[in-house]
N, C-alpha and C positions, 0 to 999 in steps of 0.2 A: 402445312399444318391442318389437320382435319377439323372440320366444323363439329361442334357439340350440339347443334340444333336438332331437336327431336322432330320426327315426321308427324304431321297432323293426321287425323283420322281419314281425311279425304285422300291424302297422299298414299297412305297405306292401302286403302281400298283400290286406288288406281293401280298400284303395283300388283295387287292380287288379281285384279281383272286382266292386267297385261300378261301375267303368267298363265292364266287360263285360256287366253285367246290363241288363235293360230299364228305362230311366229314365223311360218314358212313363206309368208307373202313377200314378194320381192318389192323393192322400192318403186319399181316402175308401175306396179299394180295399185299403188296407193292413190286414192282420190285427192284432187287438189284441195277439197274441203278438209281433209285430214290434216293438212299443213297450214290451216288458217291461223293457228296460234304461233307460228314461227315468226320471229322478228330478229332483226340484226342486233348484234351485241358487240360492244367495244370494251375490251378489257381495260379496267381502270376507270371507266367513265361512270359505271353504275355502282361504285363503291358506297354502300350504305353503312359501312363500318359495322357489319354484322359481327356479333361478339366473338365468334370463333372460340379460341382458347386463350383468353386473357389470363395469363398466369397469376398476376397479382390479385385480380378480383376473385379468382378461385381460392387463393390462399386466404384472402380476407373472409370469404364465406366459411371456409373450414375453421378458421379461428373463431368466427362468430358463433358457429354451431357448438363449439366447445364452451365458450363463455356463456352462451344463452342458457345452459343448464342451470346456472345459479339463479336465473330469473324465475324459472318454473319450479325449482326445488321447494321453496317455502310453501307453494300452493299445493303441489302434488304430494309432498312429504316423502317422495322417493326420487332417486337420481334418474332423470329421464335420459334416454339416448337420443341424440339429435344428429341427423345426417343431412348433408347438403347435396343438392343436385347441381349439375353444370348449368351455368346461366343460359337463358334463352333470349332471343330477340323476336318480338312480335309487335304488331300494332296493338294499341290499347283496346280497340274494338274487338280484335281477335281474342285477346286475353279475357275481356269482360264477357264474351259469349261463352267461355268455357267454365265460368263460375256461377254460383247461385246469385239470384238478384238480391238476397238478404245476406250481407256480410258486414264484418267490422272493418271499416276502411279508415285508417289513421294517417293523415298527411302531416309530414314534418318538413321543415325547411333546412337545407344544407347551406349555411351562411357562406362558407368559403367558396363554394361552387355557384352561388347565386341561383340555386335551383331547389327542387323539392324531391321528396321520396315518399313512397306509399307503403304502409304495412297492412297486410290483409290477413285477417283471422276469421276462421269459420265459426258460426254460432255454436255448433256442437262442441268445438274445442273450448270456447268460452264457458259453456255450460259445465263441462267436465272440471275446468279449473275452479269455477265458482263453487260447485258442490264440494269439491275436495278441500278448498281453502277454508270453508266454514264447517269442516268436520265430517262431511259426508264421504261416501265411498267414491272411488274412481270408476264411474260408469257413464255410458253414453246416454244422451237424451235425443231421441229421434223426432220429438214433436216440433212442428214448424210454427214459428211465431213471426209476427210482423215487426217486433221491436225488442230491444233489450230491457231488462228490468234495471232499477236503480242500483241494485247490488252488482249486477253484471257490468254496468257502466263504470262502477268504481274499480272492479277487477281489470277492466280494459285499460283504465288509466294507469294502474300499477304496472301492467304488462308493457304498455307502450313506453312508459318512462324507463323501465328496466331494459327493454330492447334498444332504445335509443342510446342509453349509456353504454351498453355492450357494443353497439356498432361504433361508437366513438373510440372505444378502446381497440376494437378490431382494425380500424382504419389507421391507427396511430403510427404504425411502422411505415406506412406509405405516405400519409400526410395527416395533419391535424384537421379534423372537421368538428363543427359544432352543430348539433341538431336541436331544433326548437319546434315543439308541437304547434301546429297551426289550427287544425280542425279535424273533426271525426264525422263520418257519414255511414249509412247502412246500405246505400245503393250507389252503384257506379255511375248512374245517370246524374246524380247530384254531386258527385265528387269533382270539384274544380281542380283537377290534377293536370291533365294534358288533353289535347284534342284527340278524338277517337282514332284518327288516321296516323297520329304520331307514333314512332317506334319507341318501345320501352324495353328495358333489360329486366328480366324476371329471374330472381334468385329464390328458389323454392327450398324449403326445409321440412323434413319429416320428423315428428316426435313420436318415438316408440313408447306406448303406454301399457301397463300391465293389465292383462285379461280383457282388453278391449281393442278395437281397431286403432291403428296409428292415426294420429292427427297431423295436420300440415298447416303451414303458414308461409306467406310470400313477402319478400321485400323487393319493391319495384323501383327502379331508377329510370327516369327519362333518358333516352339516348343522348339528347342534346346536352343534358346536365353533365354527363361523363365524357363528352367529346374533348373538352379542353385538356383532360389528363389521360387521353387514350394511350399515348406513348408510355406513360408510367404504368398503366394497367397491363400493357403487354410485356413490360420489363420483368425480369426475374429478380431484380434488386428490390428488396423489401423496405429499405429505409435510406433516405438521403441525409440523415442526421449523423454527425460525427460522434461516435462513441469513444470513451476513453480506452486506453490500451490494457486495462485490467480485464482479466477473464471473468466469466460469470461466477466461477468458484471463488475468485479473489474478492469480488465485490460482495458476494454473499457472506464471506468470512468477515469482511470489514463491517458489514451491517450488523452481524451477530455480536462482534466485539464492542460495538457502540451501544449495546443494550444496557441500560443502567440497572445495577443490582444493589439492593440495600444491604449494608454491612453493619453488624452490631458486635459489640464486645461484652461478654458476660463475666463480671468479676466473681460473683458468688450468688448463691440461692439460700438466703437465711430462712429458717423455719421458726415460726412464732405461734404460740397457742392462742386460741380464740379469746380466752379470758384476758390475756395481756393485750391483744389487739383492741379489745373493747375499752381498756383503760388508757390507751395511748393518748398523749396530749402533746402540744407543741413544745419542742425542745428535747424530747426523748431521743435517745441514741440507741441504734441497733449495732451490737458488735458482730462483725462478720469474719469468717475465716477464708482467706484466699489460698487456694491449693497450689499445685505445682505451676500453674500458669493460667492466663486469661483465655477463655474460650472465645474464638472469633467465629461468628455465624454469618452465613450468606443466605439471605431470604429464609431465615429461621432454621437453616441446616448447619450443623457443626462442621467446620472445615479445618481450622488450625488452632494450635495452642500458641500463646504469645506471652510476652512480658511487658509490663507497664513501664513507660519511660517518658522522655521529654525531648522534643526537637524544636529548636527555634522558639522556645518559650511556650510551646503548645504541647499538650498531652499527646502521646503517641504509643503505638504498640509494636514491639519487635517480634515478628513471627519466628517461632523456634522450631516447630514440627507440625506435620500434617496429621490430622486425626483420621485413622483408618478404622472403620466400623465393619 
Protein backbone atom coordinates (compact mmCIF):
# COMPACT_ATOMS: atom_id res chain seq x y z
CA UNK A 1 0.00 0.00 0.00
CA UNK A 2 1.56 3.29 -1.08
CA UNK A 3 2.28 5.97 1.47
CA UNK A 4 0.45 9.31 1.15
CA UNK A 5 3.14 11.29 2.98
CA UNK A 6 4.22 14.39 1.07
CA UNK A 7 7.89 15.14 0.47
CA UNK A 8 9.34 18.00 2.47
CA UNK A 9 11.07 20.90 0.75
CA UNK A 10 14.48 19.52 1.85
CA UNK A 11 13.69 16.12 0.30
CA UNK A 12 12.58 17.73 -2.96
CA UNK A 13 15.76 19.83 -3.12
CA UNK A 14 17.85 16.73 -2.45
CA UNK A 15 16.17 14.90 -5.34
CA UNK A 16 16.76 17.83 -7.70
CA UNK A 17 20.43 18.04 -6.72
CA UNK A 18 20.76 14.27 -7.23
CA UNK A 19 19.33 14.49 -10.74
CA UNK A 20 21.76 17.26 -11.62
CA UNK A 21 24.83 15.48 -10.28
CA UNK A 22 27.05 13.01 -12.17
CA UNK A 23 25.28 9.65 -11.84
CA UNK A 24 28.00 7.71 -13.70
CA UNK A 25 30.23 7.32 -10.67
CA UNK A 26 30.68 3.71 -9.65
CA UNK A 27 30.04 2.53 -6.08
CA UNK A 28 33.74 1.82 -5.70
CA UNK A 29 34.56 5.49 -6.32
CA UNK A 30 32.35 6.68 -3.46
CA UNK A 31 34.13 8.05 -0.43
CA UNK A 32 33.53 6.39 2.92
CA UNK A 33 32.27 9.73 4.17
CA UNK A 34 29.44 9.60 1.63
CA UNK A 35 28.09 6.54 3.44
CA UNK A 36 28.22 8.03 6.93
CA UNK A 37 24.40 8.18 7.15
CA UNK A 38 23.93 4.49 6.33
CA UNK A 39 22.61 2.49 9.27
CA UNK A 40 21.24 -1.04 9.64
CA UNK A 41 17.48 -1.47 9.39
CA UNK A 42 15.31 -4.31 10.66
CA UNK A 43 11.95 -4.60 8.99
CA UNK A 44 9.18 -4.43 11.56
CA UNK A 45 11.33 -3.02 14.33
CA UNK A 46 11.02 0.67 13.35
CA UNK A 47 7.28 0.65 12.77
CA UNK A 48 6.22 4.13 13.81
CA UNK A 49 2.71 3.47 12.51
CA UNK A 50 3.11 6.11 9.84
CA UNK A 51 -0.37 6.78 8.65
CA UNK A 52 -0.06 5.50 5.11
CA UNK A 53 -3.51 4.90 3.68
CA UNK A 54 -5.84 4.55 6.62
CA UNK A 55 -9.04 4.11 4.67
CA UNK A 56 -11.48 4.86 7.50
CA UNK A 57 -9.73 8.10 8.49
CA UNK A 58 -9.78 9.30 4.89
CA UNK A 59 -13.50 8.55 4.72
CA UNK A 60 -14.04 10.45 7.97
CA UNK A 61 -12.18 13.46 6.54
CA UNK A 62 -14.18 13.39 3.31
CA UNK A 63 -17.42 13.21 5.25
CA UNK A 64 -16.24 16.01 7.54
CA UNK A 65 -15.38 18.19 4.51
CA UNK A 66 -18.97 17.84 3.26
CA UNK A 67 -20.58 18.47 6.63
CA UNK A 68 -18.32 21.43 7.50
CA UNK A 69 -19.86 23.51 4.73
CA UNK A 70 -22.88 24.09 6.99
CA UNK A 71 -20.55 25.63 9.62
CA UNK A 72 -19.18 28.29 7.27
CA UNK A 73 -22.34 28.89 5.20
CA UNK A 74 -24.07 31.23 7.73
CA UNK A 75 -20.92 33.37 7.91
CA UNK A 76 -19.91 33.45 4.25
CA UNK A 77 -23.53 33.52 2.96
CA UNK A 78 -22.36 31.33 0.08
CA UNK A 79 -21.93 27.56 -0.11
CA UNK A 80 -18.16 27.01 0.14
CA UNK A 81 -16.39 24.09 -1.46
CA UNK A 82 -14.20 22.21 1.01
CA UNK A 83 -11.64 19.60 -0.02
CA UNK A 84 -9.59 17.27 2.17
CA UNK A 85 -5.96 16.27 1.70
CA UNK A 86 -4.59 12.83 2.56
CA UNK A 87 -3.46 12.74 6.20
CA UNK A 88 0.23 13.27 6.96
CA UNK A 89 2.40 12.17 9.87
CA UNK A 90 5.02 14.59 11.18
CA UNK A 91 6.54 15.58 14.46
CA UNK A 92 4.74 18.50 16.08
CA UNK A 93 7.91 20.60 15.87
CA UNK A 94 8.10 19.95 12.13
CA UNK A 95 4.48 20.98 11.69
CA UNK A 96 4.88 24.11 13.86
CA UNK A 97 7.92 25.19 11.82
CA UNK A 98 5.77 25.27 8.68
CA UNK A 99 3.03 27.61 9.97
CA UNK A 100 3.01 31.22 11.15
CA UNK A 101 3.69 31.99 14.78
CA UNK A 102 0.30 33.73 15.11
CA UNK A 103 -2.56 31.27 14.55
CA UNK A 104 -5.86 30.28 16.15
CA UNK A 105 -5.13 27.04 18.04
CA UNK A 106 -8.13 25.33 19.65
CA UNK A 107 -7.55 22.27 21.81
CA UNK A 108 -10.41 19.83 22.44
CA UNK A 109 -10.47 16.59 24.41
CA UNK A 110 -11.67 13.31 22.91
CA UNK A 111 -13.25 11.65 25.93
CA UNK A 112 -13.54 8.10 24.55
CA UNK A 113 -9.86 7.98 23.44
CA UNK A 114 -8.56 9.84 26.52
CA UNK A 115 -6.62 12.20 24.30
CA UNK A 116 -6.77 15.60 22.66
CA UNK A 117 -7.05 17.08 19.19
CA UNK A 118 -6.09 20.46 17.80
CA UNK A 119 -7.91 22.68 15.30
CA UNK A 120 -5.70 25.27 13.57
CA UNK A 121 -7.23 28.28 11.78
CA UNK A 122 -5.27 31.04 10.05
CA UNK A 123 -5.85 34.70 11.08
CA UNK A 124 -6.62 35.70 7.48
CA UNK A 125 -9.42 33.11 7.30
CA UNK A 126 -10.81 34.32 10.65
CA UNK A 127 -10.76 37.89 9.33
CA UNK A 128 -12.65 36.89 6.17
CA UNK A 129 -15.30 35.02 8.19
CA UNK A 130 -15.72 37.87 10.69
CA UNK A 131 -16.03 40.54 8.00
CA UNK A 132 -18.58 38.51 6.02
CA UNK A 133 -20.53 37.41 9.11
CA UNK A 134 -21.22 41.02 10.10
CA UNK A 135 -22.31 42.14 6.65
CA UNK A 136 -19.04 42.96 4.93
CA UNK A 137 -17.59 41.63 1.71
CA UNK A 138 -15.65 38.40 1.36
CA UNK A 139 -12.16 39.82 1.04
CA UNK A 140 -8.75 39.06 2.47
CA UNK A 141 -6.94 41.05 5.13
CA UNK A 142 -3.16 40.94 4.79
CA UNK A 143 -2.37 43.12 7.82
CA UNK A 144 -0.37 41.32 10.51
CA UNK A 145 -1.60 41.55 14.06
CA UNK A 146 -0.41 40.18 17.40
CA UNK A 147 -3.85 39.18 18.68
CA UNK A 148 -7.49 38.66 17.76
CA UNK A 149 -10.21 41.22 18.47
CA UNK A 150 -13.09 40.40 20.81
CA UNK A 151 -15.40 40.03 17.79
CA UNK A 152 -12.99 37.59 16.13
CA UNK A 153 -12.73 35.62 19.38
CA UNK A 154 -16.51 35.18 19.31
CA UNK A 155 -16.40 33.99 15.70
CA UNK A 156 -13.63 31.53 16.62
CA UNK A 157 -15.85 30.11 19.38
CA UNK A 158 -18.74 29.63 16.93
CA UNK A 159 -16.49 27.96 14.36
CA UNK A 160 -14.81 25.68 16.89
CA UNK A 161 -18.16 24.59 18.35
CA UNK A 162 -19.55 23.91 14.88
CA UNK A 163 -16.48 21.99 13.72
CA UNK A 164 -16.48 19.85 16.88
CA UNK A 165 -20.13 18.92 16.37
CA UNK A 166 -19.40 18.13 12.72
CA UNK A 167 -16.45 15.93 13.69
CA UNK A 168 -18.60 14.01 16.13
CA UNK A 169 -21.11 13.32 13.34
CA UNK A 170 -18.32 12.38 10.91
CA UNK A 171 -16.82 9.83 13.33
CA UNK A 172 -20.18 8.31 14.25
CA UNK A 173 -20.08 5.50 11.68
CA UNK A 174 -16.72 4.33 13.03
CA UNK A 175 -17.23 5.04 16.73
CA UNK A 176 -18.99 7.48 19.00
CA UNK A 177 -16.72 10.31 20.19
CA UNK A 178 -17.42 13.28 22.44
CA UNK A 179 -15.39 16.46 21.95
CA UNK A 180 -15.15 19.06 24.70
CA UNK A 181 -13.30 22.34 24.24
CA UNK A 182 -10.37 22.79 26.63
CA UNK A 183 -8.40 25.90 25.69
CA UNK A 184 -7.39 28.29 22.91
CA UNK A 185 -3.98 29.76 22.12
CA UNK A 186 -2.42 31.94 19.42
CA UNK A 187 1.12 30.53 19.49
CA UNK A 188 2.26 26.91 19.23
CA UNK A 189 4.86 27.48 21.93
CA UNK A 190 2.10 28.02 24.49
CA UNK A 191 -0.24 25.27 23.31
CA UNK A 192 -0.01 22.41 25.81
CA UNK A 193 -0.94 19.84 23.21
CA UNK A 194 1.95 17.37 22.81
CA UNK A 195 5.72 17.43 23.15
CA UNK A 196 7.55 18.84 20.16
CA UNK A 197 9.13 15.51 19.21
CA UNK A 198 5.82 13.58 19.36
CA UNK A 199 4.29 12.43 16.08
CA UNK A 200 0.96 13.91 15.05
CA UNK A 201 -1.51 13.11 12.28
CA UNK A 202 -2.30 16.22 10.24
CA UNK A 203 -5.61 16.38 8.36
CA UNK A 204 -5.66 19.46 6.13
CA UNK A 205 -8.70 21.03 4.48
CA UNK A 206 -8.96 23.74 1.82
CA UNK A 207 -11.94 26.11 1.61
CA UNK A 208 -12.57 27.60 -1.84
CA UNK A 209 -13.73 31.23 -1.53
CA UNK A 210 -15.15 33.46 -4.30
CA UNK A 211 -12.82 36.12 -5.78
CA UNK A 212 -10.03 35.59 -3.22
CA UNK A 213 -7.36 33.00 -2.51
CA UNK A 214 -8.45 29.74 -0.94
CA UNK A 215 -8.23 29.40 2.84
CA UNK A 216 -7.17 26.34 4.80
CA UNK A 217 -7.47 24.86 8.25
CA UNK A 218 -6.03 21.76 9.94
CA UNK A 219 -7.31 19.14 12.35
CA UNK A 220 -4.46 17.45 14.20
CA UNK A 221 -4.55 14.21 16.21
CA UNK A 222 -1.63 12.93 18.30
CA UNK A 223 -0.47 9.57 16.96
CA UNK A 224 -0.66 8.08 20.44
CA UNK A 225 -4.34 9.08 20.70
CA UNK A 226 -5.35 7.13 17.59
CA UNK A 227 -3.07 4.11 18.13
CA UNK A 228 -5.68 2.16 20.17
CA UNK A 229 -8.04 2.19 17.16
CA UNK A 230 -5.39 1.80 14.44
CA UNK A 231 -6.93 -1.47 13.24
CA UNK A 232 -10.33 0.17 12.87
CA UNK A 233 -8.81 3.10 10.97
CA UNK A 234 -7.22 0.69 8.48
CA UNK A 235 -10.48 -1.19 8.03
CA UNK A 236 -12.89 -0.52 5.18
CA UNK A 237 -15.82 -1.35 7.46
CA UNK A 238 -17.34 1.98 8.41
CA UNK A 239 -19.62 0.90 11.22
CA UNK A 240 -19.79 -1.89 13.78
CA UNK A 241 -23.34 -1.03 14.78
CA UNK A 242 -26.10 -3.41 13.73
CA UNK A 243 -28.59 -1.69 11.44
CA UNK A 244 -32.12 -2.97 10.91
CA UNK A 245 -32.93 -4.88 7.74
CA UNK A 246 -34.91 -2.01 6.25
CA UNK A 247 -33.36 -0.26 3.30
CA UNK A 248 -32.73 3.47 3.32
CA UNK A 249 -35.73 4.01 1.05
CA UNK A 250 -38.01 2.01 3.36
CA UNK A 251 -36.83 3.87 6.43
CA UNK A 252 -37.28 7.22 4.69
CA UNK A 253 -40.81 6.24 3.62
CA UNK A 254 -41.63 5.18 7.16
CA UNK A 255 -40.36 8.49 8.52
CA UNK A 256 -42.44 10.45 5.99
CA UNK A 257 -45.57 8.45 6.82
CA UNK A 258 -45.11 9.29 10.51
CA UNK A 259 -45.32 13.05 9.86
CA UNK A 260 -48.48 14.42 11.58
CA UNK A 261 -50.92 16.30 9.30
CA UNK A 262 -53.76 18.45 10.59
CA UNK A 263 -57.15 17.37 9.21
CA UNK A 264 -60.26 19.56 9.38
CA UNK A 265 -63.82 19.19 8.11
CA UNK A 266 -65.71 22.20 6.77
CA UNK A 267 -69.51 21.94 6.95
CA UNK A 268 -70.44 25.31 5.47
CA UNK A 269 -69.35 28.91 4.98
CA UNK A 270 -72.25 31.16 6.05
CA UNK A 271 -72.31 34.80 4.90
CA UNK A 272 -73.58 37.53 7.19
CA UNK A 273 -73.85 41.27 6.71
CA UNK A 274 -71.85 43.69 8.84
CA UNK A 275 -75.00 45.25 10.29
CA UNK A 276 -76.27 41.86 11.49
CA UNK A 277 -72.83 40.97 12.84
CA UNK A 278 -72.82 44.14 14.93
CA UNK A 279 -76.27 43.32 16.42
CA UNK A 280 -75.36 39.73 17.35
CA UNK A 281 -76.00 38.70 20.94
CA UNK A 282 -75.74 35.52 22.96
CA UNK A 283 -78.28 32.90 21.91
CA UNK A 284 -78.62 34.01 18.27
CA UNK A 285 -78.65 31.20 15.69
CA UNK A 286 -77.14 31.15 12.19
CA UNK A 287 -78.97 28.98 9.67
CA UNK A 288 -76.49 27.21 7.35
CA UNK A 289 -76.92 25.27 4.16
CA UNK A 290 -74.96 21.99 3.90
CA UNK A 291 -74.24 21.12 0.28
CA UNK A 292 -73.60 17.78 -1.32
CA UNK A 293 -71.01 16.84 1.27
CA UNK A 294 -68.56 17.93 3.90
CA UNK A 295 -65.21 19.16 2.64
CA UNK A 296 -62.23 17.43 4.27
CA UNK A 297 -59.06 19.56 4.34
CA UNK A 298 -55.45 18.50 4.96
CA UNK A 299 -53.29 21.39 6.14
CA UNK A 300 -55.78 23.89 4.69
CA UNK A 301 -55.91 22.11 1.29
CA UNK A 302 -59.15 20.44 0.07
CA UNK A 303 -58.75 16.70 -0.52
CA UNK A 304 -62.09 14.83 -0.06
CA UNK A 305 -65.85 15.14 0.11
CA UNK A 306 -67.55 13.25 2.91
CA UNK A 307 -70.79 12.66 4.79
CA UNK A 308 -71.43 13.28 8.46
CA UNK A 309 -72.13 10.21 10.54
CA UNK A 310 -71.51 8.52 13.87
CA UNK A 311 -69.28 5.61 14.95
CA UNK A 312 -69.17 4.27 18.49
CA UNK A 313 -71.01 7.26 19.88
CA UNK A 314 -68.59 9.76 18.30
CA UNK A 315 -69.09 12.00 15.31
CA UNK A 316 -67.35 10.72 12.17
CA UNK A 317 -66.99 11.49 8.47
CA UNK A 318 -67.43 8.94 5.70
CA UNK A 319 -65.19 9.83 2.75
CA UNK A 320 -67.21 9.63 -0.48
CA UNK A 321 -65.00 11.09 -3.23
CA UNK A 322 -61.69 12.83 -3.81
CA UNK A 323 -61.63 16.47 -4.86
CA UNK A 324 -59.86 16.97 -8.19
CA UNK A 325 -58.91 20.60 -8.86
